[in-house]
Residue, then its C-alpha position, 0 to 999 in steps of 0.5 A: x635864170x642868171x643874166x647880166x643886163x648891160x646899158x651903154x650910155x652915149x657918154x661911153x659909160x656902161x651900166x650893168x645889172x645882175x639878175x637872178x643872182x643873190x648874195x655876193x656872187x653878183x660881184x663875180x659877174x661884175x668883175x668878169x665884165x671889168x676884165x672883158x671891158x678892161x674897165x673898173x667899177x666907179x660906183x655900185x648900188x645893191x638891193x636887199x637881195x645882195x644881202x641874202x644867202x647865195x641860192x640856186x633857186x628862182x630868187x632874183x637879185x639886182x646889182x647896178x654898177x657903173x663901169x668906165x673904160x680907162x684907156 
């Protein structure tokens, strides 16, 4: 199951983590969040699953990024 876990910090920054997405496909979801929030990614950290081929199976990938709103 593909998921995006979002944490909104007290200082207004947002942490997003993709779950169930391997390969570079996770970046599509982070880009979608940037558009919805009118924000941009400040930093990203990828796990080894990011470098795996994109799959539709049960593999789990985690990609954490920090997104800040720039109004």
